SEFIZA-3560 file (N, C-alpha, C; in Angstrom, 3 decimals):
REM SEFIZA-3560
<numar><xx>-147.447</xx><yy>92.545</yy><zz>-17.379</zz><atom>N</atom></numar>
<numar><xx>-145.572</xx><yy>93.180</yy><zz>-16.550</zz><atom>CA</atom></numar>
<numar><xx>-145.624</xx><yy>94.581</yy><zz>-17.131</zz><atom>C</atom></numar>
<numar><xx>-144.526</xx><yy>95.536</yy><zz>-16.906</zz><atom>N</atom></numar>
<numar><xx>-143.998</xx><yy>96.820</yy><zz>-16.996</zz><atom>CA</atom></numar>
<numar><xx>-143.033</xx><yy>96.481</yy><zz>-17.279</zz><atom>C</atom></numar>
<numar><xx>-142.188</xx><yy>97.244</yy><zz>-18.471</zz><atom>N</atom></numar>
<numar><xx>-140.931</xx><yy>97.826</yy><zz>-19.327</zz><atom>CA</atom></numar>
<numar><xx>-140.199</xx><yy>98.532</yy><zz>-18.412</zz><atom>C</atom></numar>
<numar><xx>-139.071</xx><yy>97.386</yy><zz>-18.153</zz><atom>N</atom></numar>
<numar><xx>-137.921</xx><yy>98.510</yy><zz>-17.460</zz><atom>CA</atom></numar>
<numar><xx>-137.163</xx><yy>99.242</yy><zz>-18.892</zz><atom>C</atom></numar>
<numar><xx>-137.228</xx><yy>100.605</yy><zz>-19.074</zz><atom>N</atom></numar>
<numar><xx>-136.909</xx><yy>101.073</yy><zz>-20.307</zz><atom>CA</atom></numar>
<numar><xx>-135.164</xx><yy>101.685</yy><zz>-19.848</zz><atom>C</atom></numar>
<numar><xx>-135.319</xx><yy>102.066</yy><zz>-18.384</zz><atom>N</atom></numar>
<numar><xx>-134.270</xx><yy>102.388</yy><zz>-17.796</zz><atom>CA</atom></numar>
<numar><xx>-133.844</xx><yy>102.798</yy><zz>-16.229</zz><atom>C</atom></numar>
<numar><xx>-132.519</xx><yy>102.768</yy><zz>-15.640</zz><atom>N</atom></numar>
<numar><xx>-132.459</xx><yy>102.949</yy><zz>-13.874</zz><atom>CA</atom></numar>
<numar><xx>-132.704</xx><yy>104.171</yy><zz>-14.194</zz><atom>C</atom></numar>
<numar><xx>-133.744</xx><yy>104.331</yy><zz>-13.306</zz><atom>N</atom></numar>
<numar><xx>-134.561</xx><yy>105.963</yy><zz>-13.407</zz><atom>CA</atom></numar>
<numar><xx>-133.676</xx><yy>106.417</yy><zz>-11.685</zz><atom>C</atom></numar>
<numar><xx>-132.429</xx><yy>106.450</yy><zz>-11.421</zz><atom>N</atom></numar>
<numar><xx>-131.878</xx><yy>107.023</yy><zz>-10.462</zz><atom>CA</atom></numar>
<numar><xx>-130.588</xx><yy>106.530</yy><zz>-11.647</zz><atom>C</atom></numar>
<numar><xx>-129.403</xx><yy>106.226</yy><zz>-12.015</zz><atom>N</atom></numar>
<numar><xx>-128.516</xx><yy>106.215</yy><zz>-12.518</zz><atom>CA</atom></numar>
<numar><xx>-129.271</xx><yy>107.445</yy><zz>-13.976</zz><atom>C</atom></numar>
<numar><xx>-129.943</xx><yy>107.579</yy><zz>-14.456</zz><atom>N</atom></numar>
<numar><xx>-130.166</xx><yy>108.033</yy><zz>-15.420</zz><atom>CA</atom></numar>
<numar><xx>-130.727</xx><yy>109.973</yy><zz>-14.775</zz><atom>C</atom></numar>
<numar><xx>-131.669</xx><yy>109.975</yy><zz>-13.498</zz><atom>N</atom></numar>
<numar><xx>-131.155</xx><yy>111.223</yy><zz>-13.128</zz><atom>CA</atom></numar>
<numar><xx>-129.958</xx><yy>111.637</yy><zz>-12.794</zz><atom>C</atom></numar>
<numar><xx>-128.705</xx><yy>111.024</yy><zz>-12.047</zz><atom>N</atom></numar>
<numar><xx>-127.754</xx><yy>111.447</yy><zz>-11.996</zz><atom>CA</atom></numar>
<numar><xx>-126.966</xx><yy>111.652</yy><zz>-13.080</zz><atom>C</atom></numar>
<numar><xx>-126.781</xx><yy>111.336</yy><zz>-14.231</zz><atom>N</atom></numar>
<numar><xx>-126.233</xx><yy>111.102</yy><zz>-15.859</zz><atom>CA</atom></numar>
<numar><xx>-126.601</xx><yy>112.227</yy><zz>-16.724</zz><atom>C</atom></numar>
<numar><xx>-128.061</xx><yy>112.865</yy><zz>-16.196</zz><atom>N</atom></numar>
<numar><xx>-128.939</xx><yy>113.612</yy><zz>-17.630</zz><atom>CA</atom></numar>
<numar><xx>-128.639</xx><yy>115.256</yy><zz>-17.057</zz><atom>C</atom></numar>
<numar><xx>-128.614</xx><yy>115.419</yy><zz>-16.607</zz><atom>N</atom></numar>
<numar><xx>-127.929</xx><yy>117.013</yy><zz>-15.974</zz><atom>CA</atom></numar>
<numar><xx>-126.384</xx><yy>117.402</yy><zz>-15.752</zz><atom>C</atom></numar>
<numar><xx>-125.162</xx><yy>115.461</yy><zz>-15.613</zz><atom>N</atom></numar>
<numar><xx>-124.157</xx><yy>115.349</yy><zz>-15.720</zz><atom>CA</atom></numar>
<numar><xx>-124.304</xx><yy>116.221</yy><zz>-16.996</zz><atom>C</atom></numar>
<numar><xx>-124.736</xx><yy>115.479</yy><zz>-18.263</zz><atom>N</atom></numar>
<numar><xx>-124.947</xx><yy>115.760</yy><zz>-19.998</zz><atom>CA</atom></numar>
<numar><xx>-124.842</xx><yy>116.816</yy><zz>-19.723</zz><atom>C</atom></numar>
<numar><xx>-125.899</xx><yy>117.605</yy><zz>-19.659</zz><atom>N</atom></numar>
<numar><xx>-126.864</xx><yy>119.128</yy><zz>-19.616</zz><atom>CA</atom></numar>
<numar><xx>-125.391</xx><yy>120.215</yy><zz>-19.299</zz><atom>C</atom></numar>
<numar><xx>-123.912</xx><yy>120.262</yy><zz>-17.794</zz><atom>N</atom></numar>
<numar><xx>-123.132</xx><yy>120.274</yy><zz>-17.583</zz><atom>CA</atom></numar>
<numar><xx>-121.974</xx><yy>120.052</yy><zz>-18.699</zz><atom>C</atom></numar>
<numar><xx>-121.722</xx><yy>119.638</yy><zz>-18.859</zz><atom>N</atom></numar>
<numar><xx>-121.090</xx><yy>118.782</yy><zz>-20.441</zz><atom>CA</atom></numar>
<numar><xx>-120.756</xx><yy>119.814</yy><zz>-21.723</zz><atom>C</atom></numar>
<numar><xx>-122.429</xx><yy>120.094</yy><zz>-21.980</zz><atom>N</atom></numar>
<numar><xx>-122.680</xx><yy>120.852</yy><zz>-23.154</zz><atom>CA</atom></numar>
<numar><xx>-122.343</xx><yy>122.086</yy><zz>-22.849</zz><atom>C</atom></numar>
<numar><xx>-122.231</xx><yy>122.815</yy><zz>-21.218</zz><atom>N</atom></numar>
<numar><xx>-122.514</xx><yy>124.151</yy><zz>-21.745</zz><atom>CA</atom></numar>
<numar><xx>-120.767</xx><yy>124.537</yy><zz>-20.903</zz><atom>C</atom></numar>
<numar><xx>-120.263</xx><yy>123.734</yy><zz>-20.629</zz><atom>N</atom></numar>
<numar><xx>-118.849</xx><yy>124.137</yy><zz>-19.395</zz><atom>CA</atom></numar>
<numar><xx>-117.844</xx><yy>123.369</yy><zz>-20.498</zz><atom>C</atom></numar>
<numar><xx>-117.882</xx><yy>122.217</yy><zz>-21.225</zz><atom>N</atom></numar>
<numar><xx>-116.535</xx><yy>121.447</yy><zz>-22.207</zz><atom>CA</atom></numar>
<numar><xx>-116.792</xx><yy>121.995</yy><zz>-23.442</zz><atom>C</atom></numar>
<numar><xx>-115.898</xx><yy>122.198</yy><zz>-24.231</zz><atom>N</atom></numar>
<numar><xx>-115.755</xx><yy>122.282</yy><zz>-25.520</zz><atom>CA</atom></numar>
<numar><xx>-115.887</xx><yy>120.526</yy><zz>-26.366</zz><atom>C</atom></numar>
<numar><xx>-115.037</xx><yy>120.015</yy><zz>-25.539</zz><atom>N</atom></numar>
<numar><xx>-115.276</xx><yy>118.378</yy><zz>-26.014</zz><atom>CA</atom></numar>
<numar><xx>-116.492</xx><yy>118.064</yy><zz>-26.280</zz><atom>C</atom></numar>
<numar><xx>-117.076</xx><yy>118.087</yy><zz>-25.064</zz><atom>N</atom></numar>
<numar><xx>-118.752</xx><yy>117.451</yy><zz>-25.052</zz><atom>CA</atom></numar>
<numar><xx>-119.057</xx><yy>117.951</yy><zz>-25.602</zz><atom>C</atom></numar>
<numar><xx>-119.257</xx><yy>118.948</yy><zz>-25.829</zz><atom>N</atom></numar>
<numar><xx>-120.316</xx><yy>119.980</yy><zz>-27.029</zz><atom>CA</atom></numar>
<numar><xx>-120.158</xx><yy>119.722</yy><zz>-28.851</zz><atom>C</atom></numar>
<numar><xx>-118.022</xx><yy>119.377</yy><zz>-28.579</zz><atom>N</atom></numar>
<numar><xx>-118.264</xx><yy>119.153</yy><zz>-30.055</zz><atom>CA</atom></numar>
<numar><xx>-118.565</xx><yy>117.670</yy><zz>-30.575</zz><atom>C</atom></numar>
<numar><xx>-119.168</xx><yy>116.758</yy><zz>-29.425</zz><atom>N</atom></numar>
<numar><xx>-119.053</xx><yy>115.040</yy><zz>-29.893</zz><atom>CA</atom></numar>
<numar><xx>-120.535</xx><yy>115.129</yy><zz>-30.394</zz><atom>C</atom></numar>
<numar><xx>-121.722</xx><yy>115.984</yy><zz>-28.949</zz><atom>N</atom></numar>
<numar><xx>-122.695</xx><yy>116.056</yy><zz>-28.627</zz><atom>CA</atom></numar>
<numar><xx>-123.182</xx><yy>116.656</yy><zz>-30.078</zz><atom>C</atom></numar>
<numar><xx>-122.132</xx><yy>117.812</yy><zz>-31.380</zz><atom>N</atom></numar>
<numar><xx>-122.769</xx><yy>118.696</yy><zz>-32.561</zz><atom>CA</atom></numar>
<numar><xx>-122.454</xx><yy>117.617</yy><zz>-33.565</zz><atom>C</atom></numar>
<numar><xx>-121.584</xx><yy>116.624</yy><zz>-33.465</zz><atom>N</atom></numar>
<numar><xx>-121.156</xx><yy>115.844</yy><zz>-34.330</zz><atom>CA</atom></numar>
<numar><xx>-122.490</xx><yy>114.494</yy><zz>-34.524</zz><atom>C</atom></numar>
<numar><xx>-123.251</xx><yy>114.575</yy><zz>-33.484</zz><atom>N</atom></numar>
<numar><xx>-124.054</xx><yy>113.072</yy><zz>-33.192</zz><atom>CA</atom></numar>
<numar><xx>-124.978</xx><yy>113.948</yy><zz>-33.912</zz><atom>C</atom></numar>
<numar><xx>-125.452</xx><yy>115.709</yy><zz>-33.408</zz><atom>N</atom></numar>
<numar><xx>-126.118</xx><yy>115.661</yy><zz>-33.867</zz><atom>CA</atom></numar>
<numar><xx>-126.052</xx><yy>116.470</yy><zz>-35.210</zz><atom>C</atom></numar>
<numar><xx>-125.159</xx><yy>116.804</yy><zz>-35.945</zz><atom>N</atom></numar>
<numar><xx>-124.982</xx><yy>116.941</yy><zz>-37.771</zz><atom>CA</atom></numar>
<numar><xx>-125.657</xx><yy>115.420</yy><zz>-38.170</zz><atom>C</atom></numar>
<numar><xx>-124.683</xx><yy>114.562</yy><zz>-37.681</zz><atom>N</atom></numar>
<numar><xx>-125.122</xx><yy>113.586</yy><zz>-38.204</zz><atom>CA</atom></numar>
<numar><xx>-126.732</xx><yy>112.885</yy><zz>-38.088</zz><atom>C</atom></numar>
<numar><xx>-127.958</xx><yy>113.658</yy><zz>-38.324</zz><atom>N</atom></numar>
<numar><xx>-129.129</xx><yy>113.822</yy><zz>-38.239</zz><atom>CA</atom></numar>
<numar><xx>-129.444</xx><yy>112.749</yy><zz>-36.833</zz><atom>C</atom></numar>
<numar><xx>-129.009</xx><yy>112.991</yy><zz>-35.148</zz><atom>N</atom></numar>
<numar><xx>-129.851</xx><yy>112.264</yy><zz>-34.762</zz><atom>CA</atom></numar>
<numar><xx>-130.717</xx><yy>112.868</yy><zz>-33.079</zz><atom>C</atom></numar>
<numar><xx>-131.850</xx><yy>112.183</yy><zz>-32.918</zz><atom>N</atom></numar>
<numar><xx>-132.779</xx><yy>113.505</yy><zz>-31.884</zz><atom>CA</atom></numar>
<numar><xx>-131.303</xx><yy>114.365</yy><zz>-31.154</zz><atom>C</atom></numar>
<numar><xx>-131.788</xx><yy>115.113</yy><zz>-30.774</zz><atom>N</atom></numar>
<numar><xx>-131.384</xx><yy>116.152</yy><zz>-29.074</zz><atom>CA</atom></numar>
<numar><xx>-130.929</xx><yy>114.322</yy><zz>-27.727</zz><atom>C</atom></numar>
<numar><xx>-132.127</xx><yy>113.617</yy><zz>-28.128</zz><atom>N</atom></numar>
<numar><xx>-132.343</xx><yy>112.536</yy><zz>-27.720</zz><atom>CA</atom></numar>
<numar><xx>-130.731</xx><yy>112.184</yy><zz>-27.629</zz><atom>C</atom></numar>
<numar><xx>-131.149</xx><yy>111.211</yy><zz>-28.481</zz><atom>N</atom></numar>
<numar><xx>-129.930</xx><yy>109.932</yy><zz>-28.875</zz><atom>CA</atom></numar>
<numar><xx>-129.045</xx><yy>110.414</yy><zz>-29.090</zz><atom>C</atom></numar>
<numar><xx>-128.601</xx><yy>112.538</yy><zz>-29.178</zz><atom>N</atom></numar>
<numar><xx>-127.381</xx><yy>112.429</yy><zz>-28.650</zz><atom>CA</atom></numar>
<numar><xx>-126.383</xx><yy>112.851</yy><zz>-27.230</zz><atom>C</atom></numar>
<numar><xx>-127.868</xx><yy>112.989</yy><zz>-26.693</zz><atom>N</atom></numar>
<numar><xx>-127.509</xx><yy>113.536</yy><zz>-25.298</zz><atom>CA</atom></numar>
<numar><xx>-126.814</xx><yy>112.252</yy><zz>-25.120</zz><atom>C</atom></numar>
<numar><xx>-127.909</xx><yy>110.918</yy><zz>-25.386</zz><atom>N</atom></numar>
<numar><xx>-127.815</xx><yy>109.605</yy><zz>-24.608</zz><atom>CA</atom></numar>
<numar><xx>-125.608</xx><yy>109.809</yy><zz>-24.592</zz><atom>C</atom></numar>
<numar><xx>-126.138</xx><yy>109.550</yy><zz>-26.269</zz><atom>N</atom></numar>
<numar><xx>-124.401</xx><yy>109.095</yy><zz>-26.535</zz><atom>CA</atom></numar>
<numar><xx>-123.638</xx><yy>109.957</yy><zz>-26.219</zz><atom>C</atom></numar>
<numar><xx>-123.403</xx><yy>111.430</yy><zz>-25.998</zz><atom>N</atom></numar>
<numar><xx>-123.048</xx><yy>112.409</yy><zz>-24.946</zz><atom>CA</atom></numar>
<numar><xx>-122.578</xx><yy>111.380</yy><zz>-23.342</zz><atom>C</atom></numar>
<numar><xx>-124.050</xx><yy>110.563</yy><zz>-22.749</zz><atom>N</atom></numar>
<numar><xx>-123.717</xx><yy>110.231</yy><zz>-21.569</zz><atom>CA</atom></numar>
<numar><xx>-122.620</xx><yy>109.529</yy><zz>-21.905</zz><atom>C</atom></numar>
<numar><xx>-122.900</xx><yy>108.325</yy><zz>-22.252</zz><atom>N</atom></numar>
<numar><xx>-122.205</xx><yy>106.910</yy><zz>-22.982</zz><atom>CA</atom></numar>
<numar><xx>-120.991</xx><yy>107.417</yy><zz>-22.789</zz><atom>C</atom></numar>
<numar><xx>-120.263</xx><yy>107.869</yy><zz>-23.539</zz><atom>N</atom></numar>
<numar><xx>-119.234</xx><yy>108.256</yy><zz>-22.843</zz><atom>CA</atom></numar>
<numar><xx>-118.426</xx><yy>109.044</yy><zz>-22.335</zz><atom>C</atom></numar>
<numar><xx>-119.157</xx><yy>109.918</yy><zz>-21.422</zz><atom>N</atom></numar>
<numar><xx>-118.652</xx><yy>110.700</yy><zz>-20.421</zz><atom>CA</atom></numar>
<numar><xx>-118.670</xx><yy>109.492</yy><zz>-19.073</zz><atom>C</atom></numar>
<numar><xx>-119.660</xx><yy>108.387</yy><zz>-19.279</zz><atom>N</atom></numar>
<numar><xx>-119.583</xx><yy>107.039</yy><zz>-18.528</zz><atom>CA</atom></numar>
<numar><xx>-118.228</xx><yy>106.467</yy><zz>-18.789</zz><atom>C</atom></numar>
<numar><xx>-117.858</xx><yy>105.547</yy><zz>-20.085</zz><atom>N</atom></numar>
<numar><xx>-116.778</xx><yy>105.934</yy><zz>-19.956</zz><atom>CA</atom></numar>
<numar><xx>-115.441</xx><yy>106.542</yy><zz>-20.052</zz><atom>C</atom></numar>
<numar><xx>-115.291</xx><yy>107.590</yy><zz>-20.034</zz><atom>N</atom></numar>
<numar><xx>-114.176</xx><yy>108.482</yy><zz>-19.482</zz><atom>CA</atom></numar>
<numar><xx>-114.041</xx><yy>108.402</yy><zz>-18.409</zz><atom>C</atom></numar>
<numar><xx>-115.087</xx><yy>108.205</yy><zz>-17.382</zz><atom>N</atom></numar>
<numar><xx>-114.708</xx><yy>107.887</yy><zz>-15.964</zz><atom>CA</atom></numar>
<numar><xx>-114.708</xx><yy>106.722</yy><zz>-15.598</zz><atom>C</atom></numar>
<numar><xx>-115.117</xx><yy>105.980</yy><zz>-16.385</zz><atom>N</atom></numar>
<numar><xx>-114.497</xx><yy>104.404</yy><zz>-15.592</zz><atom>CA</atom></numar>
<numar><xx>-113.022</xx><yy>103.845</yy><zz>-16.382</zz><atom>C</atom></numar>
<numar><xx>-112.705</xx><yy>104.668</yy><zz>-17.190</zz><atom>N</atom></numar>
<numar><xx>-111.427</xx><yy>104.619</yy><zz>-17.368</zz><atom>CA</atom></numar>
<numar><xx>-110.131</xx><yy>105.774</yy><zz>-16.511</zz><atom>C</atom></numar>
<numar><xx>-110.628</xx><yy>106.836</yy><zz>-16.400</zz><atom>N</atom></numar>
<numar><xx>-110.070</xx><yy>107.548</yy><zz>-15.039</zz><atom>CA</atom></numar>
<numar><xx>-109.848</xx><yy>107.042</yy><zz>-13.437</zz><atom>C</atom></numar>
<numar><xx>-111.244</xx><yy>106.447</yy><zz>-13.125</zz><atom>N</atom></numar>
<numar><xx>-110.727</xx><yy>105.553</yy><zz>-12.462</zz><atom>CA</atom></numar>
<numar><xx>-110.608</xx><yy>104.045</yy><zz>-12.037</zz><atom>C</atom></numar>
<numar><xx>-110.597</xx><yy>103.414</yy><zz>-12.994</zz><atom>N</atom></numar>
<numar><xx>-109.938</xx><yy>102.325</yy><zz>-13.297</zz><atom>CA</atom></numar>
<numar><xx>-108.045</xx><yy>102.817</yy><zz>-13.536</zz><atom>C</atom></numar>
<numar><xx>-107.907</xx><yy>103.996</yy><zz>-13.592</zz><atom>N</atom></numar>
<numar><xx>-106.248</xx><yy>104.189</yy><zz>-13.653</zz><atom>CA</atom></numar>
<numar><xx>-106.267</xx><yy>105.370</yy><zz>-12.762</zz><atom>C</atom></numar>
<numar><xx>-107.155</xx><yy>105.244</yy><zz>-11.925</zz><atom>N</atom></numar>
<numar><xx>-106.410</xx><yy>106.436</yy><zz>-10.139</zz><atom>CA</atom></numar>
<numar><xx>-105.903</xx><yy>107.803</yy><zz>-11.291</zz><atom>C</atom></numar>
<numar><xx>-106.792</xx><yy>107.652</yy><zz>-11.732</zz><atom>N</atom></numar>
<numar><xx>-106.279</xx><yy>110.107</yy><zz>-12.521</zz><atom>CA</atom></numar>
<numar><xx>-107.298</xx><yy>110.176</yy><zz>-12.542</zz><atom>C</atom></numar>
<numar><xx>-106.968</xx><yy>111.573</yy><zz>-12.442</zz><atom>N</atom></numar>
<numar><xx>-108.088</xx><yy>112.967</yy><zz>-11.987</zz><atom>CA</atom></numar>
<numar><xx>-108.275</xx><yy>113.185</yy><zz>-14.101</zz><atom>C</atom></numar>
<numar><xx>-109.114</xx><yy>113.902</yy><zz>-13.862</zz><atom>N</atom></numar>
<numar><xx>-110.481</xx><yy>114.533</yy><zz>-15.156</zz><atom>CA</atom></numar>
<numar><xx>-108.879</xx><yy>115.015</yy><zz>-16.291</zz><atom>C</atom></numar>
<numar><xx>-109.206</xx><yy>115.803</yy><zz>-16.833</zz><atom>N</atom></numar>
<numar><xx>-108.314</xx><yy>115.914</yy><zz>-17.835</zz><atom>CA</atom></numar>
<numar><xx>-108.475</xx><yy>116.259</yy><zz>-19.615</zz><atom>C</atom></numar>
<numar><xx>-109.778</xx><yy>117.275</yy><zz>-18.703</zz><atom>N</atom></numar>
<numar><xx>-110.396</xx><yy>118.327</yy><zz>-20.472</zz><atom>CA</atom></numar>
<numar><xx>-109.787</xx><yy>117.593</yy><zz>-22.074</zz><atom>C</atom></numar>
<numar><xx>-108.420</xx><yy>117.783</yy><zz>-21.523</zz><atom>N</atom></numar>
<numar><xx>-107.533</xx><yy>117.647</yy><zz>-23.267</zz><atom>CA</atom></numar>
<numar><xx>-107.782</xx><yy>116.208</yy><zz>-23.756</zz><atom>C</atom></numar>
<numar><xx>-106.969</xx><yy>115.733</yy><zz>-22.304</zz><atom>N</atom></numar>
<numar><xx>-106.901</xx><yy>113.950</yy><zz>-22.367</zz><atom>CA</atom></numar>
<numar><xx>-108.430</xx><yy>113.007</yy><zz>-22.777</zz><atom>C</atom></numar>
<numar><xx>-109.149</xx><yy>113.658</yy><zz>-22.569</zz><atom>N</atom></numar>
<numar><xx>-110.785</xx><yy>113.275</yy><zz>-22.691</zz><atom>CA</atom></numar>
<numar><xx>-110.614</xx><yy>113.199</yy><zz>-23.898</zz><atom>C</atom></numar>
<numar><xx>-110.027</xx><yy>113.518</yy><zz>-24.459</zz><atom>N</atom></numar>
<numar><xx>-111.309</xx><yy>114.467</yy><zz>-26.032</zz><atom>CA</atom></numar>
<numar><xx>-110.127</xx><yy>114.516</yy><zz>-26.853</zz><atom>C</atom></numar>
<numar><xx>-108.746</xx><yy>114.481</yy><zz>-26.686</zz><atom>N</atom></numar>
<numar><xx>-107.787</xx><yy>114.594</yy><zz>-27.545</zz><atom>CA</atom></numar>
<numar><xx>-107.990</xx><yy>113.566</yy><zz>-28.415</zz><atom>C</atom></numar>
<numar><xx>-107.919</xx><yy>112.534</yy><zz>-28.795</zz><atom>N</atom></numar>
<numar><xx>-108.438</xx><yy>111.899</yy><zz>-30.226</zz><atom>CA</atom></numar>
<numar><xx>-109.398</xx><yy>112.373</yy><zz>-30.951</zz><atom>C</atom></numar>
<numar><xx>-110.511</xx><yy>113.385</yy><zz>-30.617</zz><atom>N</atom></numar>
<numar><xx>-111.627</xx><yy>113.734</yy><zz>-30.903</zz><atom>CA</atom></numar>
<numar><xx>-111.091</xx><yy>114.968</yy><zz>-31.800</zz><atom>C</atom></numar>
<numar><xx>-110.790</xx><yy>115.765</yy><zz>-30.995</zz><atom>N</atom></numar>
<numar><xx>-110.135</xx><yy>116.661</yy><zz>-32.032</zz><atom>CA</atom></numar>
<numar><xx>-108.935</xx><yy>116.901</yy><zz>-32.990</zz><atom>C</atom></numar>
<numar><xx>-108.340</xx><yy>115.729</yy><zz>-32.749</zz><atom>N</atom></numar>
<numar><xx>-107.011</xx><yy>115.498</yy><zz>-33.778</zz><atom>CA</atom></numar>
<numar><xx>-107.282</xx><yy>114.877</yy><zz>-34.744</zz><atom>C</atom></numar>
<numar><xx>-108.716</xx><yy>114.031</yy><zz>-34.683</zz><atom>N</atom></numar>
<numar><xx>-109.513</xx><yy>113.535</yy><zz>-36.076</zz><atom>CA</atom></numar>
<numar><xx>-109.896</xx><yy>114.599</yy><zz>-36.553</zz><atom>C</atom></numar>
<numar><xx>-110.230</xx><yy>115.225</yy><zz>-36.351</zz><atom>N</atom></numar>
<numar><xx>-110.887</xx><yy>116.673</yy><zz>-36.543</zz><atom>CA</atom></numar>
<numar><xx>-110.278</xx><yy>117.450</yy><zz>-37.195</zz><atom>C</atom></numar>
<numar><xx>-108.572</xx><yy>117.634</yy><zz>-37.123</zz><atom>N</atom></numar>
<numar><xx>-107.658</xx><yy>118.725</yy><zz>-37.343</zz><atom>CA</atom></numar>
<numar><xx>-106.916</xx><yy>118.249</yy><zz>-38.324</zz><atom>C</atom></numar>
//
C-alpha cells in the first residue's frame, strides 16, 4: 500500500503562494527567515510559512475581513521590536 504523504492538489495551490509571499510580503519573509535562522531547512521553513498563511486565510474568511499585511504580521513585528 502506498503511503499518502500530502494532498497533491492542496500542495500545488499553496506552494506557489508561499513562494510569492517570500518575495512580496515583508512579514512572510521575516517569518521564513526566523525559521531558517532556527536551523530549519528551506522546505521546513516554507511549510511553516504555508501553515501560517493558511491560518491567516482561515481567520480572514471566518471574520469576513479582507487581508491586511500589517494586521496579519503585527504580532511578529511587535515582538521583534
